[in-house]
N, C-alpha and C positions, 0 to 999 in steps of 0.2 A: 574659322577661328584659328589663331596661331597656337601651336602647342609649345614650342620653345624656340629660342633664338640663340645664335652664337656670334661672338665678336672676336676679332683677332687682336692679340696683345703681343707686345715685344718682350715682356718680362713677366712670366706667369705668376711667380711668387709675389712680386711687388703689386700686381693687379689684383691678385686674390686678397691680399691684405687690405687694399683700398676698398674693394667691393664687400668684404666682410663687414666693414664699418658702415659704408654708405647704404647697403641694402637692408640693414637691420631694422631701421624705422619702417620699412615697407613689409616687414614680416618675413623676409627671405633670409635663409642661412646657407652656409656651405654644406652641401649634401654629398658631393662626389669629388674625390680627388684622384686624378691619374697623372702619369708623368708629363702629359702635354696638354691636359685640359682639366678644368674644374667646373662643377655645376652648382648653381644656387637655385633655391626655390622655397616654396612653403611646404609642400608635401613630396614633391618630385622635382628634379632639375628642369627648370624652365629657362634659365639664363646661364649660358655657357661662355667660358673664356677659353680660347684655343690659342696655344703658343704658336706663333709664326716667326721663326728665326729671321727670315728675310724681310719682315715687315718693320719699317722704322716708324716711330711715332710721327703723326702728321697733324698739321693744324686742323685740317678737316678731311677725314677719310671718306666722308659722304654719307655715313649712316646716321639715323635718328631713331632712337629706341625710346618709347614712352612706357614707363611702368606704373601700374595703378598703386596709388597710396591710399590708405584707409582714412586719412584726415588731413586738414590743413597743417596740424602739428607735425605729421609725418613727412609732409612735403618740406616743411621748414628744416626739420632735422636732417633729412637727405641732403639738402642744399648746403647747410652749415657743415656737415660731416665731410662732404666732398671737398669743400674748400680747405678744411682743416687737414685733409690727408692727401694733398697734392693735386687736387682737381682745380679747374678754373671755372669761374662764373660765365655762363652763356645766357643768362636770364634769370634775375632774382625772383623769389617766390612772389606770386601775385595773381590776381584775377586776369583771365585772358578770354578773348572771344574766339571760340571754335566754330566749326561749320554749323553745328547743331545746338550749341549751348554755350553758356559761360562756364569756365572751369577754373580751377586753381592749380597752378603748376610752377615748377622751377626747372631750369635747364642747366646742366654742367657739362664740361668736357673732362673726360677721365685722363689719366696720365699718358694715354696714347692718342688723345685727341677725339675719341669716340664721343658723340653727342647723346647724353642720357637725360631723360626728362622723368620727373615724378609728377603724377597728375592725380587729382581727385575731383570728383563731380558733385554738384549739389544734389541733395536728396530731393526726390519728387514725391511729395506727400499727397 
C-alpha cells in the first residue's frame, strides 16, 4: 500500500491554490506548508507538492495519480473545480472499465501537466 506521493510543480503557491480547491471534494485539505513543499491529506499528508525550479510545465510529465473519491458527486466536483481553476480536461466524469470492475472517474491535467484522476468504486453489497 502506498503511504504518500509527491509531484513536482513549477510554482508552489499557484499549485497549492489549485489543489486546495480541487482536493476539497475528496476530503483532503492543506495540512503542511514549508518553503519548498506543501502536503495535503485527510488526517496526515498523503499528497505532496514539491517546488522544482528547473522543472517547466509539460504537456505530459508521465505520471498518473488516482485519488479515491467518496462518491460520484465528489468526482464531478473535482473535475469541475479543476477546470474552473486552470486545469484541463483529460477525461470527463463517467463510468470506465477497469481491470477488475467498472468504476466512475474523471481525469484532469493540473497547471504543470500532471495527470490526476478522481475515482470511486461501486459498493459491493
